[in-house]
N, CA, C and O of each residue as an XYZ file, in Angstrom:
712
protein
N       0.557    181.458    154.517
C       0.993    180.467    153.538
C       0.097    180.595    152.303
O      -1.128    180.574    152.423
N       0.693    180.727    151.135
C      -0.137    180.875    149.929
C      -0.893    179.579    149.605
O      -0.434    178.471    149.883
N      -2.051    179.769    149.015
C      -2.843    178.609    148.606
C      -2.223    177.975    147.357
O      -1.425    178.601    146.660
N      -2.603    176.732    147.091
C      -2.169    176.085    145.852
C      -2.655    176.889    144.657
O      -1.947    177.036    143.660
N      -3.869    177.406    144.771
C      -4.451    178.187    143.677
C      -3.624    179.436    143.386
O      -3.447    179.800    142.224
N      -3.114    180.097    144.430
C      -2.319    181.306    144.191
C      -0.965    180.961    143.585
O      -0.423    181.745    142.806
N      -0.412    179.807    143.929
C       0.839    179.373    143.306
C       0.633    179.063    141.825
O       1.473    179.400    140.990
N      -0.482    178.424    141.511
C      -0.826    178.158    140.113
C      -1.045    179.471    139.369
O      -0.616    179.625    138.226
N      -1.720    180.420    140.030
C      -1.945    181.737    139.433
C      -0.613    182.407    139.103
O      -0.448    182.923    137.998
N       0.325    182.409    140.024
C       1.623    183.058    139.788
C       2.340    182.436    138.588
O       3.036    183.130    137.848
N       2.169    181.149    138.403
C       2.747    180.495    137.224
C       2.017    180.958    135.954
O       2.655    181.269    134.949
N       0.698    181.000    136.004
C      -0.106    181.357    134.824
C       0.028    182.830    134.447
O       0.005    183.164    133.262
N       0.167    183.708    135.424
C       0.254    185.142    135.122
C       1.548    185.442    134.361
O       1.663    186.487    133.720
N       2.510    184.539    134.430
C       3.761    184.737    133.700
C       3.529    184.827    132.191
O       4.275    185.516    131.494
N       2.500    184.136    131.675
C       2.193    184.250    130.245
C       1.844    185.690    129.887
O       2.282    186.206    128.859
N       1.058    186.332    130.738
C       0.699    187.733    130.492
C       1.938    188.621    130.559
O       2.105    189.522    129.737
N       2.798    188.368    131.528
C       4.016    189.164    131.660
C       4.976    188.913    130.502
O       5.637    189.841    130.036
N       5.058    187.679    130.037
C       5.901    187.372    128.877
C       5.423    188.126    127.630
O       6.232    188.629    126.851
N       4.113    188.196    127.455
C       3.578    188.946    126.312
C       3.922    190.433    126.409
O       4.259    191.056    125.402
N       3.840    190.999    127.600
C       4.224    192.399    127.790
C       5.704    192.585    127.471
O       6.089    193.556    126.820
N       6.518    191.659    127.927
C       7.954    191.749    127.646
C       8.243    191.652    126.154
O       9.128    192.342    125.648
N       7.508    190.805    125.449
C       7.667    190.724    123.986
C       7.272    192.051    123.347
O       7.945    192.533    122.437
N       6.193    192.629    123.821
C       5.762    193.932    123.300
C       6.877    194.957    123.500
O       7.220    195.702    122.581
N       7.435    194.986    124.704
C       8.493    195.959    124.996
C       9.706    195.755    124.095
O      10.302    196.732    123.641
N      10.083    194.513    123.828
C      11.235    194.239    122.964
C      10.966    194.637    121.510
O      11.871    195.096    120.813
N       9.723    194.461    121.054
C       9.375    194.784    119.671
C       9.043    196.259    119.457
O       8.935    196.725    118.323
N       8.885    196.970    120.544
C       8.435    198.353    120.470
C       9.557    199.230    119.915
O      10.570    199.462    120.575
N       9.354    199.708    118.696
C      10.312    200.615    118.076
C       9.649    201.974    117.911
O       8.484    202.141    118.272
N      10.357    202.919    117.384
C       9.794    204.264    117.201
C       9.426    204.493    115.760
O      10.339    204.450    114.936
N       8.239    204.722    115.375
C       7.030    204.411    116.131
C       6.720    202.923    116.007
O       7.050    202.299    114.999
N       6.095    202.363    117.018
C       5.796    200.930    116.947
C       4.717    200.655    115.906
O       3.793    201.452    115.742
N       4.830    199.537    115.208
C       3.766    199.189    114.267
C       2.465    198.928    115.023
O       2.496    198.344    116.106
N       1.322    199.347    114.474
C       0.054    199.198    115.191
C      -0.280    197.754    115.543
O      -0.971    197.506    116.531
N       0.195    196.804    114.755
C      -0.139    195.406    115.042
C       0.535    194.892    116.309
O       0.141    193.843    116.819
N       1.533    195.592    116.833
C       2.148    195.171    118.095
C       1.173    195.251    119.269
O       1.389    194.614    120.300
N       0.104    196.031    119.115
C      -0.895    196.150    120.165
C      -1.556    194.826    120.503
O      -2.115    194.672    121.589
N      -1.500    193.864    119.582
C      -2.092    192.553    119.846
C      -1.448    191.912    121.075
O      -2.108    191.176    121.810
N      -0.181    192.185    121.295
C       0.498    191.591    122.447
C      -0.047    192.144    123.760
O      -0.176    191.411    124.741
N      -0.365    193.430    123.779
C      -0.955    194.016    124.998
C      -2.365    193.485    125.205
O      -2.746    193.155    126.328
N      -3.143    193.401    124.132
C      -4.511    192.878    124.263
C      -4.478    191.430    124.724
O      -5.247    191.038    125.602
N      -3.598    190.637    124.138
C      -3.485    189.223    124.518
C      -3.011    189.094    125.961
O      -3.433    188.185    126.677
N      -2.144    189.992    126.385
C      -1.660    189.952    127.756
C      -2.791    190.162    128.750
O      -2.866    189.469    129.765
N      -3.676    191.120    128.461
C      -4.809    191.353    129.357
C      -5.743    190.142    129.372
O      -6.229    189.747    130.432
N      -5.993    189.561    128.219
C      -6.851    188.372    128.149
C      -6.222    187.242    128.966
O      -6.924    186.554    129.708
N      -4.918    187.046    128.840
C      -4.237    185.984    129.591
C      -4.252    186.272    131.094
O      -4.427    185.355    131.897
N      -4.074    187.521    131.475
C      -4.082    187.873    132.900
C      -5.443    187.571    133.522
O      -5.518    187.044    134.632
N      -6.509    187.902    132.812
C      -7.848    187.621    133.350
C      -8.177    186.133    133.290
O      -8.945    185.637    134.114
N      -7.606    185.417    132.327
C      -7.779    183.961    132.303
C      -7.086    183.342    133.519
O      -7.602    182.399    134.119
N      -5.922    183.875    133.878
C      -5.220    183.391    135.077
C      -6.051    183.668    136.326
O      -6.113    182.832    137.227
N      -6.688    184.834    136.386
C      -7.546    185.157    137.525
C      -8.761    184.236    137.574
O      -9.142    183.765    138.645
N      -9.362    183.981    136.429
C     -10.511    183.070    136.362
C     -10.134    181.699    136.905
O     -10.869    181.114    137.700
N      -8.989    181.192    136.472
C      -8.525    179.885    136.937
C      -8.232    179.918    138.431
O      -8.521    178.961    139.150
N      -7.658    181.024    138.893
C      -7.403    181.160    140.328
C      -8.704    181.031    141.119
O      -8.777    180.260    142.076
N      -9.735    181.789    140.718
C     -11.002    181.739    141.452
C     -11.567    180.314    141.449
O     -12.045    179.838    142.478
N     -11.516    179.646    140.323
C     -12.023    178.272    140.244
C     -11.247    177.362    141.196
O     -11.834    176.652    142.013
N      -9.915    177.397    141.077
C      -9.074    176.521    141.895
C      -9.208    176.843    143.381
O      -9.230    175.946    144.223
N      -9.298    178.133    143.689
C      -9.372    178.532    145.100
C     -10.691    178.116    145.731
O     -10.740    177.727    146.898
N     -11.748    178.201    144.955
C     -13.050    177.769    145.464
C     -13.068    176.255    145.661
O     -13.612    175.767    146.652
N     -12.485    175.516    144.735
C     -12.406    174.061    144.891
C     -11.609    173.719    146.153
O     -12.015    172.852    146.926
N     -10.476    174.398    146.361
C      -9.669    174.173    147.575
C     -10.485    174.421    148.838
O     -10.481    173.613    149.767
N     -11.176    175.539    148.856
C     -11.948    175.916    150.047
C     -13.098    174.940    150.283
O     -13.363    174.556    151.422
N     -13.774    174.542    149.224
C     -14.882    173.591    149.365
C     -14.362    172.237    149.836
O     -15.002    171.584    150.660
N     -13.217    171.811    149.327
C     -12.630    170.556    149.798
C     -12.341    170.616    151.297
O     -12.558    169.642    152.017
N     -11.856    171.757    151.758
C     -11.557    171.913    153.183
C     -12.837    171.884    154.021
O     -12.856    171.316    155.113
N     -13.902    172.495    153.509
C     -15.175    172.554    154.236
C     -15.905    171.215    154.165
O     -16.469    170.755    155.158
N     -15.891    170.602    153.000
C     -16.664    169.378    152.774
C     -16.064    168.170    153.480
O     -16.769    167.205    153.776
N     -14.778    168.222    153.745
C     -14.145    167.099    154.428
C     -14.010    165.880    153.532
O     -13.860    166.007    152.317
N     -14.063    164.724    154.120
C     -13.848    163.470    153.404
C     -15.028    163.050    152.554
O     -15.887    163.850    152.186
N     -15.034    161.758    152.258
C     -16.082    161.197    151.405
C     -17.402    161.137    152.167
O     -17.432    161.120    153.398
N     -18.448    161.107    151.429
C     -19.789    161.041    151.999
C     -20.753    161.647    151.010
O     -20.351    162.381    150.108
N     -22.006    161.347    151.174
C     -23.007    161.811    150.216
C     -23.057    163.332    150.129
O     -23.071    163.885    149.030
N     -23.084    164.007    151.261
C     -23.166    165.469    151.262
C     -21.907    166.094    150.655
O     -21.998    167.041    149.873
N     -20.737    165.566    151.013
C     -19.477    166.061    150.457
C     -19.433    165.864    148.951
O     -19.044    166.765    148.208
N     -19.835    164.678    148.505
C     -19.845    164.396    147.062
C     -20.823    165.308    146.333
O     -20.527    165.810    145.249
N     -21.993    165.520    146.938
C     -22.991    166.395    146.325
C     -22.445    167.817    146.177
O     -22.603    168.451    145.134
N     -21.802    168.304    147.237
C     -21.257    169.660    147.211
C     -20.183    169.798    146.128
O     -20.185    170.770    145.373
N     -19.286    168.847    146.053
C     -18.215    168.885    145.042
C     -18.787    168.758    143.629
O     -18.355    169.467    142.720
N     -19.748    167.867    143.442
C     -20.368    167.694    142.121
C     -21.127    168.951    141.701
O     -21.079    169.352    140.538
N     -21.818    169.562    142.643
C     -22.557    170.793    142.355
C     -21.592    171.909    141.953
O     -21.846    172.643    140.998
N     -20.495    172.030    142.683
C     -19.490    173.046    142.351
C     -18.887    172.776    140.979
O     -18.734    173.700    140.180
N     -18.548    171.539    140.699
C     -17.980    171.206    139.382
C     -18.944    171.601    138.265
O     -18.520    172.102    137.223
N     -20.226    171.378    138.481
C     -21.222    171.763    137.486
C     -21.302    173.287    137.352
O     -21.337    173.809    136.238
N     -21.329    173.994    138.470
C     -21.388    175.458    138.425
C     -20.169    176.052    137.724
O     -20.286    177.044    137.003
N     -19.005    175.448    137.933
C     -17.784    175.985    137.324
C     -17.750    175.806    135.809
O     -16.990    176.486    135.120
N     -18.572    174.894    135.288
C     -18.658    174.737    133.826
C     -19.196    176.009    133.177
O     -18.949    176.258    131.996
N     -19.928    176.812    133.942
C     -20.570    178.012    133.406
C     -19.900    179.300    133.885
O     -20.397    180.397    133.626
N     -18.787    179.164    134.574
C     -18.054    180.322    135.083
C     -16.973    180.675    134.071
O     -15.905    180.062    134.054
N     -17.252    181.665    133.227
C     -16.308    181.974    132.152
C     -15.716    183.373    132.245
O     -14.762    183.683    131.532
N     -16.246    184.197    133.082
C     -15.758    185.566    133.202
C     -15.600    185.888    134.678
O     -16.555    185.771    135.445
N     -14.397    186.293    135.083
C     -14.180    186.555    136.507
C     -14.681    187.935    136.948
O     -13.928    188.712    137.535
N     -15.934    188.231    136.668
C     -16.515    189.497    137.114
C     -17.057    189.322    138.532
O     -17.290    188.205    138.992
N     -17.250    190.440    139.203
C     -17.806    190.405    140.547
C     -19.150    189.688    140.568
O     -19.448    188.932    141.493
N     -19.955    189.931    139.541
C     -21.288    189.335    139.474
C     -21.259    187.820    139.336
O     -22.265    187.157    139.588
N     -20.142    187.278    138.947
C     -20.015    185.822    138.848
C     -19.234    185.233    140.021
O     -19.519    184.124    140.474
N     -18.255    185.979    140.501
C     -17.409    185.496    141.598
C     -18.171    185.489    142.922
O     -18.204    184.483    143.631
N     -18.777    186.621    143.237
C     -19.446    186.790    144.527
C     -20.478    185.693    144.800
O     -20.431    185.091    145.872
N     -21.418    185.401    143.873
C     -22.435    184.382    144.167
C     -21.864    182.980    144.385
O     -22.393    182.216    145.192
N     -20.799    182.642    143.679
C     -20.220    181.305    143.870
C     -19.636    181.146    145.269
O     -19.861    180.134    145.933
N     -18.885    182.153    145.709
C     -18.311    182.061    147.049
C     -19.389    182.128    148.121
O     -19.275    181.477    149.159
N     -20.435    182.911    147.876
C     -21.542    182.965    148.838
C     -22.266    181.620    148.905
O     -22.596    181.139    149.989
N     -22.507    181.028    147.759
C     -23.246    179.762    147.712
C     -22.494    178.642    148.428
O     -23.092    177.876    149.184
N     -21.184    178.544    148.191
C     -20.445    177.395    148.713
C     -19.755    177.648    150.053
O     -19.497    176.706    150.802
N     -19.456    178.905    150.361
C     -18.739    179.192    151.604
C     -19.501    180.124    152.530
O     -19.096    180.341    153.672
N     -20.610    180.679    152.035
C     -21.416    181.562    152.865
C     -20.756    182.897    153.154
O     -21.059    183.531    154.165
N     -19.845    183.339    152.268
C     -19.240    184.637    152.502
C     -19.073    185.412    151.206
O     -18.869    184.844    150.133
N     -19.166    186.721    151.342
C     -18.958    187.613    150.206
C     -17.464    187.910    150.153
O     -16.967    188.792    150.853
N     -16.770    187.172    149.325
C     -15.314    187.282    149.227
C     -14.892    188.693    148.832
O     -13.797    189.138    149.176
N     -15.766    189.396    148.109
C     -15.408    190.731    147.627
C     -15.322    191.755    148.754
O     -14.715    192.811    148.575
N     -15.913    191.467    149.903
C     -15.787    192.374    151.051
C     -14.344    192.443    151.546
O     -13.965    193.403    152.218
N     -13.551    191.451    151.225
C     -12.150    191.425    151.648
C     -11.190    192.014    150.634
O      -9.978    192.000    150.847
N     -11.711    192.529    149.540
C     -10.840    193.117    148.514
C     -10.480    194.541    148.921
O     -11.034    195.511    148.404
N      -9.561    194.644    149.839
C      -9.145    195.933    150.398
C      -7.621    195.912    150.521
O      -7.049    194.988    151.101
N      -6.976    196.929    149.974
C      -5.533    197.087    150.107
C      -5.187    198.542    149.814
O      -5.925    199.239    149.117
N      -4.071    198.985    150.346
C      -3.611    200.369    150.173
C      -4.781    201.335    150.095
O      -5.521    201.472    151.068
N      -4.970    202.004    148.971
C      -6.051    202.978    148.820
C      -7.293    202.356    148.148
O      -8.212    203.080    147.764
N      -7.323    201.054    148.009
C      -8.428    200.364    147.332
C      -9.439    199.871    148.361
O      -9.089    199.184    149.320
N     -10.685    200.232    148.142
C     -11.793    199.775    148.975
C     -12.572    198.710    148.200
O     -12.512    198.684    146.970
N     -13.298    197.834    148.893
C     -14.017    196.752    148.213
C     -14.939    197.216    147.079
O     -14.959    196.593    146.018
N     -15.688    198.277    147.278
C     -16.606    198.740    146.222
C     -15.839    199.145    144.971
O     -16.257    198.838    143.855
N     -14.719    199.834    145.157
C     -13.902    200.247    144.012
C     -13.266    199.028    143.338
O     -13.156    198.986    142.112
N     -12.852    198.048    144.124
C     -12.256    196.834    143.563
C     -13.296    196.065    142.740
O     -12.985    195.552    141.665
N     -14.526    195.988    143.247
C     -15.589    195.306    142.497
C     -15.849    196.017    141.169
O     -15.981    195.374    140.128
N     -15.918    197.338    141.217
C     -16.152    198.119    139.996
C     -15.014    197.916    139.000
O     -15.249    197.728    137.807
N     -13.788    197.955    139.495
C     -12.623    197.789    138.606
C     -12.600    196.391    137.989
O     -12.314    196.246    136.801
N     -12.898    195.366    138.780
C     -12.901    194.016    138.223
C     -13.975    193.896    137.141
O     -13.727    193.289    136.099
N     -15.139    194.452    137.365
C     -16.190    194.416    136.341
C     -15.753    195.148    135.075
O     -16.031    194.698    133.963
N     -15.074    196.267    135.249
C     -14.594    197.033    134.103
C     -13.568    196.223    133.303
O     -13.603    196.203    132.073
N     -12.661    195.562    134.013
C     -11.655    194.739    133.330
C     -12.288    193.529    132.646
O     -11.886    193.159    131.543
N     -13.265    192.919    133.289
C     -13.942    191.769    132.679
C     -14.651    192.193    131.389
O     -14.635    191.458    130.401
N     -15.268    193.374    131.398
C     -15.915    193.880    130.189
C     -14.882    194.169    129.108
O     -15.085    193.844    127.939
N     -13.772    194.782    129.510
C     -12.706    195.089    128.544
C     -12.171    193.802    127.929
O     -11.921    193.738    126.725
N     -11.996    192.779    128.762
C     -11.525    191.484    128.263
C     -12.498    190.932    127.220
O     -12.082    190.466    126.159
N     -13.798    190.988    127.530
C     -14.799    190.500    126.585
C     -14.781    191.278    125.286
O     -14.874    190.693    124.207
N     -14.662    192.586    125.381
C     -14.590    193.409    124.171
C     -13.373    193.049    123.335
O     -13.471    192.933    122.113
N     -12.231    192.871    123.980
C     -11.006    192.524    123.265
C     -11.118    191.131    122.652
O     -10.791    190.934    121.482
N     -11.576    190.177    123.439
C     -11.633    188.791    122.978
C     -12.641    188.599    121.849
O     -12.433    187.766    120.967
N     -13.727    189.363    121.869
C     -14.789    189.152    120.891
C     -14.834    190.196    119.791
O     -15.432    189.968    118.739
N     -14.200    191.352    120.028
C     -14.242    192.418    119.027
C     -12.846    192.865    118.611
O     -12.712    193.822    117.849
N     -11.830    192.212    119.082
C     -10.437    192.377    118.722
C      -9.808    193.700    119.133
O      -8.861    193.687    119.918
N     -10.279    194.824    118.651
C      -9.604    196.084    118.920
C      -8.448    196.314    117.970
O      -7.658    197.240    118.154
N      -8.348    195.471    116.955
C      -7.290    195.564    115.952
C      -7.545    196.774    115.054
O      -8.698    197.081    114.749
N      -6.480    197.467    114.627
C      -6.661    198.587    113.702
C      -7.383    198.125    112.437
O      -7.069    197.071    111.883
N      -8.345    198.918    111.991
C      -9.135    198.556    110.808
C      -8.591    199.258    109.568
O      -8.313    200.457    109.597
N      -8.443    198.514    108.491
C      -8.000    199.059    107.203
C      -6.706    199.858    107.332
O      -6.521    200.869    106.654
N      -5.821    199.399    108.201
C      -4.541    200.072    108.372
C      -4.608    201.375    109.136
O      -3.584    202.026    109.347
N      -5.812    201.769    109.559
C      -5.975    203.023    110.299
C      -5.812    202.729    111.791
O      -6.616    201.998    112.370
N      -4.780    203.291    112.412
C      -4.604    203.030    113.847
C      -5.779    203.576    114.648
O      -6.232    204.701    114.436
N      -6.247    202.772    115.546
C      -7.314    203.194    116.453
C      -6.689    203.425    117.827
O      -5.543    203.049    118.074
N      -7.449    204.038    118.700
C      -6.972    204.186    120.070
C      -6.731    202.784    120.629
O      -7.568    201.893    120.488
N      -5.596    202.611    121.251
C      -5.259    201.299    121.802
C      -6.257    200.898    122.879
O      -6.585    201.686    123.766
N      -6.733    199.660    122.789
C      -7.662    199.147    123.797
C      -6.984    199.055    125.154
O      -7.627    199.203    126.193
N      -5.670    198.807    125.137
C      -4.892    198.667    126.367
C      -3.561    199.368    126.168
O      -2.780    198.984    125.297
N      -3.297    200.387    126.961
C      -1.984    201.035    126.899
C      -1.004    200.232    127.750
O      -1.406    199.399    128.562
N       0.264    200.491    127.557
C       1.292    199.793    128.334
C       1.128    200.112    129.825
O       1.228    199.215    130.662
N       0.880    201.364    130.158
C       0.693    201.741    131.568
C      -0.571    201.119    132.153
O      -0.573    200.655    133.294
N      -1.658    201.113    131.357
C      -2.893    200.465    131.811
C      -2.632    199.002    132.127
O      -3.075    198.487    133.154
N      -1.915    198.343    131.241
C      -1.654    196.918    131.410
C      -0.865    196.659    132.695
O      -1.165    195.714    133.425
N       0.120    197.476    132.969
C       0.890    197.346    134.202
C      -0.037    197.476    135.416
O       0.054    196.693    136.362
N      -0.930    198.474    135.380
C      -1.875    198.675    136.492
C      -2.868    197.515    136.593
O      -3.198    197.070    137.693
N      -3.339    197.031    135.455
C      -4.311    195.925    135.462
C      -3.707    194.667    136.071
O      -4.341    194.000    136.889
N      -2.490    194.347    135.673
C      -1.848    193.138    136.204
C      -1.588    193.295    137.700
O      -1.765    192.344    138.460
N      -1.175    194.469    138.123
C      -0.982    194.721    139.558
C      -2.313    194.547    140.301
O      -2.366    193.903    141.349
N      -3.371    195.118    139.756
C      -4.695    195.000    140.372
C      -5.105    193.529    140.498
O      -5.559    193.102    141.559
N      -4.949    192.770    139.442
C      -5.325    191.350    139.441
C      -4.541    190.593    140.513
O      -5.100    189.759    141.226
N      -3.259    190.885    140.621
C      -2.447    190.233    141.661
C      -2.946    190.604    143.059
O      -2.968    189.758    143.952
N      -3.341    191.852    143.251
C      -3.849    192.285    144.555
C      -5.167    191.574    144.885
O      -5.396    191.217    146.041
N      -6.020    191.368    143.906
C      -7.274    190.636    144.129
C      -6.956    189.223    144.614
O      -7.603    188.721    145.534
N      -5.970    188.587    144.005
C      -5.580    187.236    144.420
C      -5.064    187.252    145.858
O      -5.474    186.427    146.675
N      -4.176    188.178    146.166
C      -3.634    188.258    147.532
C      -4.736    188.518    148.557
O      -4.760    187.894    149.617
N      -5.643    189.437    148.241
C      -6.733    189.767    149.170
C      -7.680    188.581    149.348
O      -8.128    188.307    150.461
N      -7.984    187.882    148.262
C      -8.870    186.721    148.346
C      -8.237    185.623    149.187
O      -8.898    185.033    150.041
N      -6.959    185.348    148.950
C      -6.265    184.353    149.745
C      -6.252    184.725    151.230
O      -6.427    183.871    152.100
N      -6.042    186.009    151.500
C      -5.998    186.463    152.900
C      -7.343    186.247    153.589
O      -7.387    185.812    154.740
N      -8.433    186.546    152.898
C      -9.763    186.348    153.478
C     -10.027    184.877    153.736
O     -10.559    184.515    154.786
N      -9.665    184.038    152.802
C      -9.940    182.607    152.946
C      -9.000    181.917    153.929
O      -9.281    180.808    154.385
N      -7.896    182.563    154.253
C      -6.959    181.987    155.221
C      -7.414    182.231    156.657
O      -6.935    181.578    157.584
N      -8.342    183.175    156.839
C      -8.834    183.464    158.198
C      -9.665    182.298    158.699
O     -10.415    181.687    157.937
N      -9.528    181.986    159.999
C     -10.300    180.854    160.537
C     -11.783    181.138    160.609
O     -12.555    180.281    161.040
């Protein structure tokens, strides 16, 4: 059964897919360089959806562990709420410690599917988080009308969104185990 967080993620990832679809509709021969903004924005939105998923999923899991009201439960929830104020990038280096701190498990060990192993998944997520930061803070927009190499190709974007969805599925599967 999917978590509430994964259902919210599936709704949020649609923004990234809508941007890709807009790019595809606007793509003419040759496409104007400014259309690349839609691909860059799509990647930023996809990683924002993943960030929200991790936050929501951790809150769900902590609620299940913490149980009802009580001083310890309230402390745990308040501590998590405070930690999440500083969780802005869904990189392995930020995700792993939060899940370890609150659930005592390295969630990234469960990032395994098809030909993807956990170490490769961690590396890929870090690479995407860095790319997101570069795009969000340095744009990647063509300068002075001179087209630059696209920060995100259409094929890359398709692979990135697939990867992000697999991380969500793998994380949910690990947390669903008793």
